[in-house]
C-alpha positions as CSV (number, residue, x, y, z in Angstrom):
1,X,88.9,78.7,151.2
2,X,86.8,78.4,147.9
3,X,88.2,76.9,144.8
4,X,85.9,77.5,141.8
5,X,86.8,76.2,138.3
6,X,84.9,76.9,134.9
7,X,83.1,74.0,133.9
8,X,79.5,73.0,132.7
9,X,77.5,70.7,133.9
10,X,74.1,69.2,133.4
11,X,73.9,65.4,135.2
12,X,70.7,64.2,137.3
13,X,71.1,62.8,140.8
14,X,70.9,59.3,138.2
15,X,74.1,60.0,137.0
16,X,75.9,61.5,139.6
17,X,75.6,57.5,140.7
18,X,76.5,56.6,137.7
19,X,79.6,58.7,136.9
20,X,81.5,57.0,140.5
21,X,81.6,53.8,138.8
22,X,82.8,54.4,135.2
23,X,86.1,53.3,136.1
24,X,87.5,49.5,134.7
25,X,86.7,46.5,136.8
26,X,88.2,46.1,140.4
27,X,86.7,43.3,143.1
28,X,86.6,43.8,146.8
29,X,88.6,41.5,148.8
30,X,86.2,41.3,150.6
31,X,82.0,41.2,150.2
32,X,79.0,41.9,151.7
33,X,80.8,41.5,155.0
34,X,78.5,41.8,158.7
35,X,78.8,45.1,160.5
36,X,75.4,44.9,161.8
37,X,72.5,42.3,162.3
38,X,69.2,43.8,162.4
39,X,68.6,44.1,157.7
40,X,70.4,42.4,155.2
41,X,71.8,45.8,154.4
42,X,74.3,46.5,157.0
43,X,77.2,45.6,155.6
44,X,80.2,46.5,153.8
45,X,82.8,45.8,150.5
46,X,86.2,45.7,151.3
47,X,88.9,46.9,149.1
48,X,92.2,46.4,151.0
49,X,95.7,47.6,149.0
50,X,99.2,45.6,149.2
51,X,101.4,47.4,151.6
52,X,103.7,45.7,153.6
53,X,102.5,48.0,156.1
54,X,99.3,49.5,157.7
55,X,97.7,52.1,155.5
56,X,94.9,54.3,156.3
57,X,91.4,53.7,154.0
58,X,88.7,56.5,152.9
59,X,84.6,54.7,154.2
60,X,82.7,55.2,151.2
61,X,78.9,56.1,151.2
62,X,77.3,55.7,148.2
63,X,74.4,57.9,146.9
64,X,70.6,57.7,145.8
65,X,68.2,59.5,148.0
66,X,68.3,57.5,150.7
67,X,66.1,54.8,149.3
68,X,68.8,53.4,146.6
69,X,72.7,53.1,145.2
70,X,74.5,50.6,146.0
71,X,77.9,50.2,146.9
72,X,79.5,48.6,144.5
73,X,79.4,51.5,142.4
74,X,83.1,52.7,143.4
75,X,84.4,55.8,142.3
76,X,87.7,55.4,140.1
77,X,89.9,58.1,142.4
78,X,89.7,55.9,145.3
79,X,90.3,53.0,143.5
80,X,93.1,54.6,142.0
81,X,94.3,54.9,145.8
82,X,93.7,51.0,146.8
83,X,95.8,50.4,143.1
84,X,98.8,52.3,143.9
85,X,98.7,51.1,147.4
86,X,98.2,53.9,149.3
87,X,95.1,53.0,151.2
88,X,92.0,50.9,151.4
89,X,88.3,51.9,150.8
90,X,85.6,50.8,152.7
91,X,82.2,50.8,150.7
92,X,79.3,51.4,153.0
93,X,75.7,49.6,152.6
94,X,73.1,50.9,154.4
95,X,69.2,50.4,155.3
96,X,67.2,52.6,153.1
97,X,64.2,54.9,154.0
98,X,61.9,52.3,153.0
99,X,62.9,50.3,155.6
100,X,63.8,52.5,158.3
101,X,64.0,57.0,158.8
102,X,66.4,59.0,160.1
103,X,68.7,58.4,162.0
104,X,69.0,54.5,161.2
105,X,71.0,55.9,158.1
106,X,73.8,58.5,160.0
107,X,73.6,55.2,162.6
108,X,74.5,52.7,160.4
109,X,77.0,54.8,158.6
110,X,78.8,55.5,162.2
111,X,79.0,51.9,163.0
112,X,80.2,50.7,160.1
113,X,83.2,53.7,160.8
114,X,83.4,52.1,164.3
115,X,83.8,48.2,162.6
116,X,86.5,49.5,160.4
117,X,88.5,50.7,163.2
118,X,87.5,46.9,165.0
119,X,89.2,45.9,162.3
120,X,91.9,47.7,161.3
121,X,94.5,44.9,162.8
122,X,93.2,42.2,160.8
123,X,92.9,44.2,157.4
124,X,96.4,45.8,157.9
125,X,93.9,49.4,157.5
126,X,95.8,52.6,160.3
127,X,92.6,53.1,162.4
128,X,93.9,56.3,163.3
129,X,93.8,56.8,159.3
130,X,90.3,57.0,158.6
131,X,88.4,59.1,156.2
132,X,84.9,59.8,155.0
133,X,83.2,60.6,151.6
134,X,79.8,60.6,149.1
135,X,78.3,62.4,146.8
136,X,74.3,63.3,146.9
137,X,73.0,61.9,150.0
138,X,76.4,59.8,150.6
139,X,77.8,63.4,151.0
140,X,74.6,64.3,153.4
141,X,76.1,61.0,155.2
142,X,80.0,61.3,155.1
143,X,79.6,65.0,156.1
144,X,77.0,64.1,159.5
145,X,79.2,61.6,160.0
146,X,82.9,64.0,160.5
147,X,80.9,66.7,162.5
148,X,79.0,64.2,164.5
149,X,80.2,63.7,168.1
150,X,82.3,60.3,168.9
151,X,79.5,57.1,169.1
152,X,82.0,55.2,171.3
153,X,80.5,53.7,174.3
154,X,83.3,52.5,176.4
155,X,81.5,50.4,178.3
156,X,79.2,48.6,175.9
157,X,79.8,44.2,175.8
158,X,79.6,44.9,172.0
159,X,83.2,45.5,171.0
160,X,82.6,47.3,168.0
161,X,80.0,50.0,169.9
162,X,82.9,49.9,171.5
163,X,85.5,52.1,169.0
164,X,85.7,55.7,168.5
165,X,83.3,56.7,164.9
166,X,85.6,59.9,164.9
167,X,87.1,60.3,161.0
168,X,90.9,61.9,159.8
169,X,89.0,64.2,157.1
170,X,85.9,64.4,154.9
171,X,84.7,64.9,151.3
172,X,80.7,65.3,150.5
173,X,80.4,66.1,147.2
174,X,77.3,67.3,146.3
175,X,75.1,66.9,150.0
176,X,72.6,68.3,151.4
177,X,73.6,69.5,155.2
178,X,71.0,72.5,156.4
179,X,67.0,71.2,156.8
180,X,66.3,74.9,157.5
181,X,66.3,75.6,153.9
182,X,63.3,74.0,152.9
183,X,61.1,76.6,153.9
184,X,63.8,79.5,152.1
185,X,63.4,77.4,149.0
186,X,62.3,75.4,147.1
187,X,63.1,72.0,147.1
188,X,61.4,69.0,145.1
189,X,62.9,66.2,145.9
190,X,60.5,63.8,147.7
191,X,64.1,62.1,149.4
192,X,64.0,65.2,151.8
193,X,61.1,64.1,153.1
194,X,60.8,60.8,153.4
195,X,64.0,60.6,155.1
196,X,62.3,62.3,158.0
197,X,59.3,60.6,157.5
198,X,56.9,62.5,155.7
199,X,55.4,62.0,152.9
200,X,57.1,64.1,149.6
201,X,54.7,66.8,148.8
202,X,54.3,67.7,152.7
203,X,54.5,71.6,153.4
204,X,57.9,73.0,155.0
205,X,56.2,74.1,157.7
206,X,54.6,71.2,159.0
207,X,57.6,69.5,159.1
208,X,59.0,69.1,162.6
209,X,61.7,71.1,163.6
210,X,63.8,68.8,165.6
211,X,63.6,66.2,162.9
212,X,65.4,68.6,160.6
213,X,67.5,70.2,163.0
214,X,68.4,66.7,164.4
215,X,69.1,65.3,160.2
216,X,71.6,68.1,159.3
217,X,74.9,68.1,160.0
218,X,75.5,71.9,160.2
219,X,73.6,71.6,163.5
220,X,76.9,69.5,165.1
221,X,79.7,71.8,163.6
222,X,81.9,72.3,166.5
223,X,85.9,73.3,166.8
224,X,86.9,69.9,166.4
225,X,85.6,68.3,163.4
226,X,88.2,66.9,160.6
227,X,89.1,68.8,157.5
228,X,86.4,68.6,155.5
229,X,86.2,69.7,151.4
230,X,82.5,70.0,149.7
231,X,82.3,69.9,145.9
232,X,79.5,71.5,144.9
233,X,77.6,72.4,141.8
234,X,76.2,75.8,141.2
235,X,72.9,75.4,139.2
236,X,72.6,72.3,141.4
237,X,68.4,71.8,141.4
238,X,68.2,69.0,143.4
239,X,71.1,69.5,146.4
240,X,70.9,74.0,146.3
241,X,74.0,75.4,146.9
242,X,73.3,77.2,150.1
243,X,73.4,73.4,151.5
244,X,77.4,73.5,151.4
245,X,77.9,77.3,151.6
246,X,76.0,77.3,154.9
247,X,78.4,73.9,156.5
248,X,81.6,76.0,155.1
249,X,80.2,79.4,156.6
250,X,79.7,77.2,159.8
251,X,82.6,75.4,159.4
252,X,84.5,78.8,158.9
253,X,83.3,80.1,162.3
254,X,83.9,77.8,164.9
255,X,87.7,77.5,163.7
256,X,87.2,74.2,161.8
257,X,89.4,73.6,158.8
258,X,87.0,73.7,156.1
259,X,87.0,74.4,152.4
260,X,84.7,74.0,149.7
261,X,84.8,74.0,145.8
262,X,82.4,75.9,143.9
263,X,81.6,74.1,140.1
264,X,80.2,77.1,138.0
265,X,76.9,76.1,136.0
266,X,77.3,72.6,137.0
267,X,74.3,70.1,138.3
268,X,74.0,67.5,141.0
269,X,76.3,65.0,138.8
270,X,79.6,66.9,140.4
271,X,80.9,63.9,140.5
272,X,80.7,63.0,136.7
273,X,82.3,66.3,136.2
274,X,86.2,65.0,135.4
275,X,89.8,65.3,136.4
276,X,89.8,68.9,137.9
277,X,87.8,67.8,140.4
278,X,89.0,64.5,141.7
279,X,92.1,65.5,141.5
280,X,91.1,68.3,144.3
281,X,89.7,65.5,146.1
282,X,92.8,63.1,145.3
283,X,94.8,66.4,147.2
284,X,93.4,67.1,150.0
285,X,92.9,63.0,151.2
286,X,96.7,62.8,150.4
287,X,96.9,66.3,152.6
288,X,95.2,64.8,156.0
289,X,95.9,61.2,155.5
290,X,99.2,60.7,154.1
291,X,101.5,63.2,154.4
292,X,103.3,62.1,157.9
């Protein structure tokens, strides 16, 4: 399923991050809660909805080229869910590439999901209804979490590792998903190469095929993946729309539920494209997280 809107946007990467925080302030219930102890960045902010019964939770992963950004910039459409008491939100910080390269970022996000599930009873969260979303680098990481095999280790002595990392749905915004495209399309942003440990400007043919495969969510697409809705601008010159189209096609081919919302004329800042986009994301989450 592909949806299209008539909209023009010339937003760049920095505006994508800013747009997601352009709402009234809402302080987290719990701030800087550590989900691991390898690095100070491995922590979450928890925004708990007021409810008499356990509610679903969306896990938000911020963008910034895997090298910048902040978990403090929570999207307005997620804050509205919290204010309405419909679901809680957990915003994830993770190690940047100047600390450690792939797979540190995806491992952090997978563990964050496990950590939320481990604390579900304490936070009044329904552990069976966890979703994930994010923009740009966060779009990549949220797609990766959604399609990756369960990271649970039943025999681990760490109670967090015993938990499932699977989610009920995913909403990636403008996220790269297929590093094989670096050989076919010019990707000028240095972050693609930095994420897998290469210097900016390294020719695509000199990049490790194994690393390009492992960092790409498309590699892990399978029939049992949760419903996913990607949002992408067809004029995105930071993350070409072919990333979203390739993953969408792959998910459909294996029998998974996939939607692609294409914003005509929009560059990388689709998160700031307006209510038409966030209303679609809200409806998608309600369908797969809130509908009995």
